[in-house]
C-alpha positions in Angstrom: 0.4 0.0 0.0 1.3 3.2 -1.0 1.8 6.4 1.7 0.2 8.9 -0.4 -1.6 7.0 -3.8 -4.2 4.2 -3.1 -6.1 1.9 -5.6 -9.6 1.0 -5.6 -9.0 -2.0 -3.5 -6.8 -0.3 -0.8 -9.6 2.1 0.4 -11.2 1.8 3.6 -13.3 4.9 4.3 -14.3 8.2 3.2 -11.5 9.6 5.6 -9.0 8.2 3.4 -9.9 9.6 0.0 -13.0 12.2 0.5 -16.4 11.7 0.0 -16.7 11.8 -4.0 -14.1 9.4 -3.9 -15.5 7.0 -1.5 -19.0 7.0 -3.4 -16.9 5.9 -6.6 -15.4 3.0 -4.4 -18.3 1.8 -3.3 -20.3 1.9 -6.6 -17.5 0.0 -7.7 -17.5 -2.9 -5.5 -21.3 -3.1 -5.9 -20.9 -3.8 -9.7 -20.9 -0.8 -11.2 -18.7 0.4 -14.0 -16.2 3.5 -13.2 -13.3 4.5 -15.7 -9.6 3.0 -14.4 -9.1 5.1 -11.3 -6.1 6.2 -8.4 -6.7 8.5 -5.5 -4.4 11.0 -3.9 -5.0 10.6 -0.3 -6.4 13.1 2.0 -3.2 12.2 4.0 -0.7 13.8 1.3 -3.3 17.1 1.3 -2.7 17.1 5.5 1.3 16.4 4.9 1.7 19.3 2.1 0.2 21.8 4.8 2.4 20.8 7.4 5.4 20.4 5.2 4.6 23.8 3.7 4.5 25.1 6.8 0.6 26.6 6.4 -0.8 26.0 9.5 0.0 29.1 10.9 -1.7 31.1 8.0 -4.8 28.5 8.4 -4.7 29.5 12.1 -4.6 32.9 11.5 -7.4 32.4 8.7 -10.0 30.6 11.6 -9.4 33.4 13.7 -10.6 35.9 11.3 -13.9 33.6 10.6 -14.0 33.1 14.3 -14.2 36.9 14.7 -16.9 37.3 11.9 -14.5 39.5 10.0 -15.6 40.6 6.3 -14.3 38.9 3.2 -12.6 42.1 2.6 -10.3 41.4 5.2 -10.0 37.5 5.4 -9.7 36.9 1.3 -6.0 38.0 1.0 -5.0 35.9 3.2 -6.9 33.1 1.4 -5.2 34.0 -1.6 -2.0 33.2 -0.3 -2.6 29.7 1.0 -4.4 29.4 -2.4 -0.8 30.6 -4.6 1.3 28.5 -2.0 -0.8 25.3 -2.8 -0.5 26.1 -6.8 3.3 27.1 -6.9 5.1 25.2 -4.1 7.6 22.1 -4.8 5.4 19.0 -5.1 6.1 16.3 -2.0 8.8 14.0 -2.7 7.0 10.8 -1.3 4.2 11.8 -3.7 6.3 12.7 -7.1 8.3 9.2 -6.5 4.9 7.1 -6.0 3.4 8.6 -8.7 6.4 7.5 -11.5 5.7 4.1 -10.0 2.1 4.1 -10.7 2.8 5.5 -14.2 4.9 2.5 -14.8 2.8 0.0 -13.6 -0.4 1.2 -15.1 -0.5 2.3 -18.4 -3.5 4.6 -18.8 -1.5 7.0 -16.3 1.0 7.6 -18.8 -0.8 7.0 -22.1 -4.3 8.7 -21.9 -5.5 12.2 -21.0 -6.6 12.5 -17.5 -9.7 13.7 -15.4 -8.0 15.3 -11.9 -11.4 15.4 -9.7 -11.5 16.9 -6.0 -13.0 14.7 -3.2 -13.2 16.6 -0.4 -13.5 15.2 3.3 -17.2 17.0 3.5 -17.6 17.5 -0.4 -20.9 15.6 -1.8 -21.9 14.2 1.7 -25.2 13.8 3.1 -24.7 16.3 6.1 -23.0 18.9 3.6 -23.1 20.3 0.1 -20.0 22.0 -1.9 -21.2 21.5 -5.3 -19.4 23.4 -7.6 -16.7 24.7 -5.4 -13.8 23.2 -6.2 -11.7 22.3 -8.9 -11.8 19.6 -11.7 -9.6 19.9 -14.6 -10.0 17.6 -17.7 -8.0 16.6 -20.6 -4.7 16.8 -18.0 -1.3 16.1 -20.3 -0.7 12.5 -18.5 2.9 13.5 -17.8 4.4 13.4 -13.8 5.0 17.4 -14.1 1.3 18.1 -15.7 -0.6 15.9 -12.6 1.1 17.0 -10.1 0.2 20.5 -10.9 -3.1 19.4 -11.5 -3.5 17.9 -7.8 -2.0 20.8 -6.4 -4.7 22.9 -8.3 -7.4 20.8 -6.8 -5.9 21.2 -3.1 -5.9 25.1 -3.9 -9.4 25.3 -4.5 -10.3 23.9 -1.2 -9.4 27.6 -0.4 -11.6 29.2 -2.7 -13.5 32.2 -1.0 -16.9 30.7 -1.8 -15.7 27.4 0.4 -14.7 29.7 3.1 -17.6 31.7 3.3 -19.5 28.3 3.6 -17.6 27.4 6.4 -17.9 30.6 8.2 -22.0 30.7 7.8 -22.1 27.0 8.7 -19.5 27.4 11.8 -17.3 24.3 10.4 -13.8 24.5 11.7 -11.0 24.5 9.1 -9.4 21.9 10.6 -12.1 20.1 9.3 -10.9 20.6 5.7 -9.4 17.5 3.9 -9.0 17.0 0.4 -8.5 13.8 -1.7 -8.0 13.7 -5.6 -9.1 11.5 -8.0 -7.3 10.7 -11.0 -9.1 8.7 -13.8 -8.7 7.9 -17.4 -10.6 10.4 -19.6 -12.9 8.6 -21.7 -14.1 9.6 -24.9 -18.2 9.3 -24.5 -21.1 9.4 -27.3 -23.1 10.3 -24.9 -22.4 11.5 -21.2 -25.1 13.8 -19.1 -26.5 13.9 -15.2 -29.4 11.9 -13.3 -31.4 13.2 -10.6 -33.4 10.0 -9.6 -35.4 12.6 -7.8 -36.5 15.9 -9.8 -35.2 18.6 -7.1 -36.8 21.2 -8.5 -40.3 20.2 -9.2 -42.7 16.7 -8.3 -40.0 15.6 -6.0 -39.9 11.7 -5.9 -42.4 11.1 -8.7 -39.7 11.7 -11.4 -36.4 11.1 -12.6 -34.7 13.9 -14.7 -32.2 13.1 -17.2 -30.0 15.6 -18.9 -27.3 14.5 -21.7 -25.7 16.0 -24.6 -23.4 14.0 -27.4 -19.9 13.9 -26.3 -18.0 15.4 -23.5 -20.4 16.1 -20.2 -18.2 19.0 -19.0 -20.1 20.8 -22.0 -23.2 20.1 -20.2 -22.0 20.7 -16.8 -20.1 24.0 -17.3 -23.2 25.3 -19.4 -21.4 25.5 -22.9 -24.2 23.2 -24.5 -28.0 22.8 -23.7 -28.9 19.7 -22.9 -31.5 17.0 -24.2 -33.9 16.5 -21.2 -36.0 13.3 -20.4 -38.4 13.4 -17.7 -39.2 9.9 -16.5 -42.5 9.1 -14.5 -41.3 6.8 -11.6 -44.6 5.5 -10.8 -44.9 3.7 -14.7 -40.7 4.0 -15.2 -41.6 5.7 -18.9 -40.6 9.2 -20.2 -43.4 11.7 -20.1 -45.1 13.3 -22.8 -42.8 15.6 -24.4 -40.0 14.4 -23.0 -37.2 13.9 -26.0 -36.8 9.8 -26.8 -33.4 9.4 -29.0 -31.2 8.1 -26.0 -34.0 5.9 -24.5 -35.0 4.4 -27.9 -31.0 3.1 -28.1 -30.5 2.7 -24.1 -34.0 1.8 -23.1 -32.4 0.2 -19.7 -31.1 3.8 -18.5 -33.7 4.6 -16.0 -33.5 1.3 -14.3 -30.1 1.1 -14.1 -30.0 4.5 -12.4 -33.0 3.6 -9.9 -30.5 0.3 -9.2 -27.8 3.0 -8.1 -30.5 4.7 -6.1 -31.5 1.4 -3.9 -27.6 0.5 -3.5 -26.6 3.8 -2.0 -30.3 3.9 -0.5 -30.8 7.7 -1.1 -31.6 9.9 -3.9 -28.7 10.6 -5.9 -27.3 13.0 -8.3 -25.2 10.6 -11.1 -22.5 12.2 -13.6 -22.4 9.3 -16.1 -20.7 8.6 -19.8 -21.6 6.1 -22.7 -18.0 5.1 -24.2 -18.4 2.2 -27.3 -21.9 1.1 -25.7 -20.6 0.8 -22.2 -21.9 2.8 -19.4 -19.6 4.7 -17.0 -20.3 6.2 -13.4 -18.0 9.1 -13.2 -19.5 10.6 -10.1 -22.3 10.0 -7.5 -23.6 12.8 -5.2 -26.3 12.5 -2.7 -29.1 15.0 -3.4 -30.2 17.2 -0.2 -33.3 15.4 0.6 -36.3 17.7 1.0 -35.2 20.4 2.5 -37.0 21.8 5.7 -39.0 25.1 5.3 -36.2 27.3 6.3 -33.7 25.9 3.8 -33.3 28.1 0.7 -35.7 27.3 -2.3 -34.6 30.5 -4.7 -34.8 30.8 -8.4 -32.5 32.9 -9.8 -33.2 34.3 -13.1 -31.4 37.0 -15.4 -34.7 38.8 -16.1 -34.3 42.6 -15.2 -30.8 42.4 -14.4 -30.3 40.8 -17.8 -31.2 43.8 -19.6 -28.7 45.9 -17.4 -25.6 43.8 -16.9 -26.1 41.3 -19.8 -22.5 39.9 -20.0 -19.9 38.6 -17.8 -19.0 41.2 -15.5 -15.0 42.0 -14.6 -14.1 41.6 -11.5 -13.7 45.2 -10.7 -17.2 45.8 -11.9 -18.5 43.1 -9.8 -16.4 44.2 -6.2 -18.3 47.6 -6.4 -22.0 46.4 -8.1 -22.2 43.5 -5.3 -22.4 45.9 -2.4 -24.3 48.6 -3.9 -27.4 46.4 -5.6 -27.3 44.0 -2.8 -27.6 46.8 -0.2 -30.1 48.5 -2.2 -32.5 46.1 -1.7 -31.8 45.6 2.4 -32.4 49.6 1.9 -35.6 49.0 1.2 -36.9 46.2 3.3 -35.5 48.5 6.3 -37.8 51.6 4.8 -40.7 49.2 4.4 -40.6 47.8 8.0 -40.2 44.2 7.1 -38.0 42.0 9.0 -34.6 41.7 6.9 -32.0 38.9 6.8 -28.6 40.3 6.2 -27.6 37.6 4.5 -30.5 37.1 1.7 -29.0 38.4 -1.3 -31.1 39.8 -4.1 -28.2 39.8 -6.7 -25.6 36.6 -7.3 -23.1 35.2 -9.6 -23.2 32.4 -11.6 -20.0 31.5 -13.8 -19.5 35.2 -13.6 -22.7 36.3 -14.6 -25.2 38.1 -12.6 -28.7 36.9 -11.6 -31.5 38.1 -10.0 -33.3 36.2 -6.8 -36.8 36.3 -7.9 -38.1 34.4 -5.2 -37.1 36.5 -2.6 -38.6 39.7 -4.8 -41.8 38.0 -5.2 -41.8 37.3 -1.5 -41.0 41.0 -0.5 -44.1 41.9 -2.8 -46.2 39.2 -1.3 -46.1 41.5 1.6 -48.1 43.6 0.3 -50.7 41.6 -1.1 -53.8 40.2 0.9 -54.1 36.5 0.2 -56.7 34.4 2.9 -56.8 31.1 3.7 -59.9 29.5 2.3 -62.9 28.5 4.9 -65.0 25.2 4.6 -64.1 22.4 2.1 -65.9 24.0 -0.4 -64.0 27.0 -0.6 -67.0 29.6 0.2 -66.6 32.2 3.2 -68.8 34.5 5.0 -68.1 37.8 3.7 -67.9 39.0 7.7 -65.5 36.5 8.7 -63.1 37.3 6.2 -63.1 40.9 6.6 -62.3 40.4 10.3 -59.7 37.9 9.6 -58.3 40.3 7.0 -58.7 43.2 8.5 -55.2 43.0 10.7 -53.6 42.6 7.8 -55.0 45.3 5.7 -54.8 48.0 8.2 -50.8 46.7 8.4 -50.6 46.5 4.8 -52.1 49.9 4.4 -49.8 51.5 6.8 -46.6 49.9 5.4 -48.0 51.5 1.3 -48.9 54.8 2.9 -46.0 55.4 4.6 -43.8 54.5 1.4 -45.8 56.6 -0.5 -45.1 59.4 1.9 -41.4 59.1 2.5 -40.0 57.8 -0.9 -41.3 60.6 -3.3 -39.7 63.0 -1.0 -36.5 61.7 -1.0 -36.6 61.5 -4.5 -37.5 64.5 -5.6 -34.7 66.2 -2.6 -32.2 63.8 -4.6 -33.3 64.8 -8.2 -33.4 68.3 -7.3 -29.8 68.6 -5.8 -28.0 66.3 -8.1 -29.1 68.6 -11.4 -28.3 71.7 -9.0 -24.8 70.6 -8.1 -23.8 68.0 -10.9 -21.2 70.8 -13.0 -19.7 71.4 -9.4 -18.8 67.8 -8.9 -15.3 67.1 -9.4 -13.8 65.4 -12.3 -10.4 64.3 -13.0 -7.8 67.0 -13.7 -3.9 66.5 -14.9 -2.7 66.5 -11.5 -5.3 64.5 -9.9 -3.2 61.9 -8.0 -4.0 58.4 -8.0 -4.5 58.5 -3.8 -7.0 61.3 -5.0 -8.8 59.4 -7.6 -9.4 56.3 -5.2 -10.8 58.7 -2.8 -13.2 60.3 -5.2 -14.3 56.7 -6.2 -15.2 56.1 -2.7 -17.4 59.0 -2.3 -18.8 58.3 -5.7 -19.7 54.6 -4.4 -21.0 55.8 -1.0 -23.6 58.3 -3.5 -24.4 55.3 -5.5 -24.9 53.1 -2.3 -27.9 55.8 -1.3 -29.1 56.3 -5.2 -29.4 52.7 -6.1 -31.2 52.1 -2.8 -34.0 55.1 -3.8 -33.8 53.4 -7.4 -34.3 49.7 -6.2 -37.2 51.1 -4.0 -38.9 52.9 -6.8 -38.6 49.8 -8.9 -40.5 47.9 -6.4 -42.7 50.0 -5.5 -43.8 50.9 -9.5 -44.2 47.2 -10.1 -46.6 47.0 -7.4 -48.6 50.1 -8.5 -48.4 48.9 -11.8 -49.9 45.5 -11.2 -52.3 47.0 -9.0 -53.5 49.6 -11.4 -53.8 47.1 -14.1 -55.8 44.6 -12.0 -58.4 47.6 -10.9 -59.0 48.3 -14.7 -59.6 44.7 -15.3 -61.7 44.2 -12.1 -63.7 47.5 -12.3 -64.0 47.9 -16.1 -66.1 45.7 -18.5 -64.1 42.8 -20.1 -64.1 44.2 -23.4 -63.6 48.1 -22.7 -60.5 47.6 -20.3 -57.7 50.5 -20.6 -54.9 48.6 -19.1 -52.3 50.0 -17.3 -49.8 49.7 -20.3 -52.2 51.8 -22.0 -52.7 55.0 -19.3 -48.8 54.9 -18.8 -47.9 55.8 -22.2 -46.7 58.7 -23.7 -45.8 60.6 -20.0 -43.0 62.2 -21.4 -41.1 62.6 -18.0 -38.4 59.4 -18.3 -35.0 60.8 -18.5 -33.8 58.1 -20.2 -35.8 59.3 -23.4 -33.9 62.3 -24.2 -30.8 60.8 -25.9 -32.5 59.4 -28.5 -34.9 62.7 -28.9 -31.7 64.8 -29.2 -30.2 62.2 -31.5 -32.9 62.6 -33.9 -33.1 66.4 -33.6 -29.2 66.5 -34.5 -30.0 64.3 -37.7 -32.4 66.9 -38.8 -29.9 69.6 -38.6 -27.3 67.6 -40.2 -29.3 67.1 -43.2 -30.1 70.7 -43.6 -26.3 70.6 -45.2 -26.0 68.0 -47.9 -22.0 68.2 -47.7 -22.2 67.5 -44.0 -24.6 64.6 -44.6 -22.7 63.0 -47.1 -19.7 63.2 -44.8 -21.8 61.1 -42.2 -22.8 58.9 -45.1 -19.5 57.9 -46.4 -16.6 58.7 -44.0 -15.5 56.2 -41.2 -16.6 57.2 -37.9 -13.3 58.0 -36.5 -12.6 60.4 -38.9 -15.9 62.6 -38.8 -14.6 65.0 -36.1 -11.7 66.0 -37.9 -13.6 66.5 -41.3 -16.3 68.6 -39.7 -13.3 71.2 -39.0 -12.9 71.4 -42.7 -16.0 71.7 -44.4 -18.7 74.7 -44.3 -21.4 74.8 -41.3 -19.2 71.9 -39.9 -18.0 73.7 -37.1 -21.8 74.3 -36.0 -22.5 70.8 -36.0 -19.5 69.7 -34.0 -20.6 72.4 -31.5 -23.8 70.5 -31.7 -22.1 66.9 -31.4 -20.0 67.9 -28.4 -23.1 69.6 -26.7 -24.6 66.3 -27.1 -21.7 63.7 -25.5 -21.5 66.6 -22.5 -25.1 65.8 -21.8 -25.2 61.9 -22.7 -21.5 61.0 -23.1 -21.8 58.6 -20.3 -24.3 56.7 -22.0 -23.1 52.9 -23.3 -24.8 49.8 -24.5 -23.3 48.4 -21.2 -24.1 50.7 -19.0 -22.8 49.0 -15.9 -19.7 47.1 -16.6 -17.2 49.6 -17.0 -14.7 47.4 -19.3 -17.3 48.6 -22.7 -16.3 52.3 -23.5 -18.8 55.4 -23.0 -20.2 57.0 -25.9 -17.9 60.0 -24.9 -14.5 57.7 -25.2 -16.1 55.8 -28.4 -18.9 57.8 -30.5 -19.0 55.3 -33.3 -22.3 54.0 -32.3 -23.5 57.4 -32.1 -22.0 58.3 -35.6 -23.3 54.9 -37.5 -26.7 55.7 -35.7 -26.9 58.9 -37.5 -26.1 57.5 -40.4 -29.0 54.9 -39.9 -31.2 57.9 -39.6 -29.7 59.6 -42.6 -29.8 56.9 -45.1 -33.6 57.2 -45.1 -35.2 58.9 -47.6 -37.1 61.2 -45.0 -36.1 60.9 -41.3 -37.9 59.4 -38.8 -40.6 61.2 -37.4 -39.7 63.1 -34.4 -41.4 61.5 -31.1 -44.1 64.0 -29.7 -46.0 63.9 -26.6 -49.7 64.8 -26.7 -50.5 65.7 -23.5 -53.9 66.2 -24.2 -54.8 62.4 -25.8 -53.0 61.3 -22.9 -55.4 63.0 -20.8 -58.3 62.1 -22.7 -57.2 58.4 -22.2 -57.0 58.4 -18.6 -60.5 60.2 -18.6 -62.2 57.9 -20.8 -60.3 54.9 -18.5 -62.1 56.7 -15.3 -65.4 56.9 -16.8 -65.5 53.3 -17.9 -65.2 52.1 -14.1 -68.5 50.4 -13.5 -70.3 49.0 -10.4 -71.1 50.7 -6.8 -69.4 53.0 -4.8 -68.0 54.3 -8.5 -66.9 57.8 -6.8 -65.1 55.9 -4.6 -63.3 53.9 -7.1 -62.4 56.9 -9.3 -60.9 58.6 -6.2 -59.0 55.1 -5.6 -58.2 54.5 -9.3 -56.6 58.0 -9.8 -54.6 58.0 -6.6 -53.0 54.3 -7.9 -52.1 55.6 -11.4 -50.3 58.4 -9.8 -48.2 56.2 -7.8 -47.7 54.5 -10.8 -46.8 57.3 -13.3 -44.2 58.4 -10.3 -42.8 55.5 -9.3 -42.2 53.9 -13.3 -40.7 57.1 -14.1 -38.4 58.0 -11.6 -37.4 54.9 -11.3 -35.6 55.5 -14.8 -34.4 59.0 -13.7 -32.9 57.5 -10.4 -30.9 55.5 -12.7 -29.4 57.9 -15.2 -28.1 59.7 -12.1 -26.1 56.3 -11.2 -25.3 55.8 -14.8 -23.5 59.7 -15.1 -22.2 58.8 -11.5 -20.5 55.7 -12.8 -18.7 57.5 -15.5 -17.1 60.0 -13.4 -16.2 56.7 -11.4 -14.5 55.3 -14.6 -12.7 58.6 -15.1 -10.9 58.4 -12.0 -10.3 54.6 -12.5 -8.7 55.2 -15.4 -6.6 57.5 -14.0 -5.1 55.0 -11.5 -4.9 52.7 -14.3 -2.5 54.9 -16.1 -0.1 54.9 -12.8 -0.1 51.6 -12.7 0.8 51.0 -16.1 3.7 53.2 -15.3 4.9 50.9 -12.7 4.2 48.0 -14.8 1.3 46.7 -12.4 -0.7 46.1 -15.6 0.2 46.1 -19.1 -2.4 48.5 -20.5 -5.2 50.4 -18.7 -8.0 48.3 -19.5 -6.1 45.7 -17.5 -7.2 47.5 -14.1 -10.9 46.1 -14.7 -9.1 42.4 -13.8 -8.4 44.0 -10.0 -11.2 44.3 -7.2 -11.3 47.3 -5.7 -9.8 46.3 -2.8 -6.5 45.2 -4.8 -6.2 48.2 -6.2 -6.6 49.7 -2.9 -3.5 47.1 -1.8 -1.7 48.5 -4.8 -1.8 52.0 -4.0 -1.4 51.5 -0.1 1.6 48.8 -0.2 2.8 48.5 -3.6 2.1 44.9 -3.7 -0.8 42.2 -3.9 -1.0 40.0 -0.8 -2.4 37.1 -3.7 0.9 37.6 -5.7 2.0 39.0 -8.9 -0.8 41.8 -10.3 0.5 40.7 -13.8 0.1 36.9 -13.5 -3.5 37.5 -12.0 -4.8 39.5 -14.3 -3.9 37.3 -17.0 -5.5 34.2 -15.4 -8.4 36.4 -15.1 -8.7 37.7 -18.5 -8.2 34.0 -19.5 -10.8 33.3 -17.5 -13.3 35.9 -18.5 -12.7 34.5 -22.4 -13.6 30.9 -21.0 -16.8 32.6 -18.9 -18.0 34.3 -22.3 -18.3 31.3 -24.3 -20.7 29.6 -21.7 -24.3 29.3 -22.7 -25.8 30.4 -19.1 -28.6 29.4 -18.2 -32.0 31.6 -18.2 -32.9 30.5 -14.6 -31.2 28.3 -11.6 -32.9 26.9 -8.9 -31.0 26.9 -5.6 -32.3 24.3 -3.2 -30.1 24.7 0.2 -26.5 24.3 -1.1 -27.1 22.9 -4.4 -27.1 25.2 -7.7 -29.4 23.3 -10.5 -29.8 25.3 -14.1 -33.4 25.1 -15.1 -33.7 24.3 -18.9 -36.8 25.4 -20.5 -38.6 22.1 -21.9 -40.5 24.1 -24.5 -37.6 25.0 -27.4 -40.3 23.7 -30.2 -40.5 26.7 -33.0 -44.2 28.5 -32.6 -46.3 30.6 -34.6 -48.0 32.0 -31.7 -46.2 33.6 -29.1 -47.1 35.1 -25.6 -45.5 37.5 -23.2 -46.2 40.8 -21.2 -48.2 43.4 -22.8 -46.0 46.5 -21.7 -47.2 49.5 -24.3 -50.1 49.6 -26.1 -51.0 48.8 -29.3 -51.0 46.5 -32.0 -48.5 46.9 -35.4 -47.5 44.8 -37.9 -44.3 44.7 -39.7 -41.0 43.0 -40.6 -39.0 41.5 -37.7 -35.3 42.5 -37.2 -33.5 40.0 -35.0 -31.0 41.8 -33.0 -28.5 39.7 -30.6 -25.8 41.9 -30.2 -24.8 45.7 -31.0 -22.9 44.1 -34.1 -26.0 43.5 -35.7 -27.4 47.2 -34.7 -26.7 48.6 -38.7 -29.0 46.0 -40.0 -32.2 47.9 -38.2 -34.5 49.9 -40.9 -37.0 52.4 -40.3 -40.6 50.9 -39.8 -38.8 47.3 -38.9 -40.1 45.2 -35.3 -37.1 44.9 -33.2 -36.6 41.5 -31.9 -34.1 41.2 -28.9 -33.0 39.6 -25.9 -32.9 42.7 -23.8 -32.5 46.7 -24.4 -31.1 49.0 -21.7 -31.0 52.8 -22.3 -27.9 52.4 -24.8 -30.5 51.4 -27.0 -32.6 54.2 -26.7 -31.8 55.8 -30.2 -32.8 52.9 -32.1 -36.1 53.0 -30.9 -36.7 55.9 -32.8 -36.8 53.7 -35.9 -38.7 51.0 -35.1 -42.4 50.9 -34.4 -42.7 47.7 -32.3 -40.5 45.7 -29.9 -40.4 42.1 -28.7 -38.1 41.0 -25.9 -37.1 37.6 -24.1 -36.1 39.6 -20.9 -38.0 42.2 -19.0 -41.4 43.2 -17.6 -44.0 46.2 -17.5 -40.7 48.0 -15.7 -38.0 47.1 -17.7 -36.1 49.7 -19.3 -37.3 48.8 -22.9 -40.9 49.0 -21.5 -40.6 52.5 -20.3 -39.2 53.7 -23.5 -41.6 52.0 -25.6 -44.4 53.6 -23.7 -43.0 56.9 -23.4 -42.4 56.8 -27.8 -45.8 55.2 -28.1 -44.2 52.1 -29.6 -46.2 48.6 -29.0 -44.2 46.0 -27.0 -44.1 42.7 -25.5 -41.6 41.8 -23.4 -41.3 38.5 -21.7 -41.6 36.0 -24.6 -39.6 32.9 -24.3 -36.8 32.4 -26.8 -38.2 35.1 -29.2 -34.5 35.5 -31.1 -35.0 31.7 -31.9 -38.6 31.4 -32.7 -38.6 34.6 -35.0 -36.5 34.8 -38.0 -34.8 37.9 -39.5 -37.5 39.5 -42.2 -40.3 37.4 -40.8 -43.6 39.6 -41.3 -45.2 39.7 -37.5 -47.6 41.2 -35.7 -47.1 42.4 -32.0 -50.2 43.5 -29.7 -48.6 45.3 -27.0 -52.0 45.5 -25.2 -52.8 41.5 -24.8 -49.2 40.4 -24.9 -49.4 38.4 -28.1 -46.8 38.0 -30.6 -48.2 36.2 -34.3 -45.8 35.5 -37.0 -48.1 36.0 -40.0 -45.6 35.2 -42.5 -42.4 33.5 -42.9 -39.3 35.2 -44.4 -38.9 32.0 -46.7 -42.6 32.0 -47.5 -42.3 35.7 -48.9 -39.2 34.2 -50.7 -41.3 31.6 -52.2 -44.3 34.2 -53.4 
């Protein structure tokens, strides 16, 4: 028996090889097939700690956790431990043993390897550390590569997610132990994951099989959307609508997985692969048993946040956004007088993409709704008894709403007024501004953003609440065929700050079109030459002056407004110049957007006249009050957001001042590299001249490579968090459809050509009169709204940016249409019903061509 390497037959318990390794040992001994496997023992992990004298650092880290210090205080120490694991010399005995094993087992020297973590508590029944530790695939079968992979897996034991988990669960770091699994990499025809119990739906009644062709890492990492089979456990047959190809070829799979469940006497999550028609078990994990009520069961989605932060975020951006956005949610809860758990988060990261905690958001909204329990078996209730039961809650809900509607508007008006009075006086970067002064200026901006974001999130929640109440009252108090919904009553208010850039750009296009030579210049010159050329033509200075005024007012705008890695309009004006070109290419410029206040007033009055039933006067008063609150909060949500975006740009200017200093010190190679450092790391470099976690150049290079990898992932739209497990939820309705439904956000019906836009590179394809079909929009897209006559998005709702702009411009819009960019093809003739939330494909592009 080796000291640090163990064969399957030599393992006696999980304390030797970790929980995941022990499950594989048990599976093999029960007759299930696993790939050729050797284990690095937990003993080797502990020996490495002793030999490399890391005990004192771990003890110091434990002390910080015991004192409940923030992550900002203990993360540098954890990073130092990780770095030691990755860079220290390997154990001499382990090197010798590995050479002996490679000589003995040809697969260790002739085949690529999978090197997997196997923590002592990982995937145990009591604790789940799913996804927190490293797994390396296709490792070169050389001693050097294998040893480096082993130490990388060990290092992952000290990542921040794992340490936070230990801190929350009060698990001592002395209990940490990590085995490593060395497996032959197989070349599968199919691979996937099975949940022998459906952890997100019907529980014990269903088994879920998800698979892809080829290597399963594409499924686990999110690079490929899997096929999904739902098995009815009562019949052991796939449910209607499930994918059938795999089971047609291997019908015995469901019962095979059931046999694994029986052997382990628990519901399990199994990673598997089929190579040469032989089923291999790669990993087995227990599914956390049905959680108690107090355990988290959250649905995270990319809705709402997906239109503002649609991309993978950089380390710097998340280091400042995380406390701001989550702190803003807590601000609202405290303002509303509700109990608050400081650990709960509205926003979080999954593979460096930001997700929104839909469950928590809806739970907060439910505090404002009345949902009494039904009395009696037939569901009937005595109205008086119901009123008695509801009265205390009615009074409390009414008090909270009135309190918020009184407090928030005052703070919002004051904040907006003071900002616009003082924005020209807010300090910017001067040539003599030092890096230390810029750092302090950034902290001041962030402190202000914390406050404004709190108002913005509160405005969003209250706006959603009043919008929904207004719509419900309209449908309850008006005759069904004569309803004027919220989407119609809130159309054309004309007060949202974010609409101004599109209006200003259209006006600028009108001025340019008056001068044929300048118009030709915009149509023919590359964007980067336009400003210089304007200085040489007649009336060019006048247009140049107008451009500078535009960028002075709107230069903070961007297609990625909260990810500072991307340029602002004033930094790279090509998007603005290209949009002007699109306007000018038309025979007739797009019509200017006007706001007919009289027409809107008539529509509101007509809605009030259509109220029916008893107490009509009282209804009219309540209806008008709710409508005014919906108008206020939906409008000022956008105005507060514009303040945040403006301040974000000011923060970036100071950040780039620091970046240039860092480049001069050779801590980074180019200014953009600073986005791959966190705010804390930037402060460390300024104060100490070095990072506790090591060389900043190496750290930046690693994170840039990691970002490139994450950018290729196919991030799921929805993720279910059950306890400590995170499970991507796949949409089972991926079949093309002629009729599509979503949320009607802006009143009206329109027909036209669908223009499917999936990235800003496609913007030049948009033509006047098109119907924009996209995943989501943000304020940077506002100039496009001048061209289109309808909008369809996959993400968003009544208070999304696109919905607010569409209502202001009077454009019909439907949001929340699943997979609209896949089901609708570029050039299709479609109808958008923004009143009822319906989209219909009237004629396919291929049919028009054939005709």
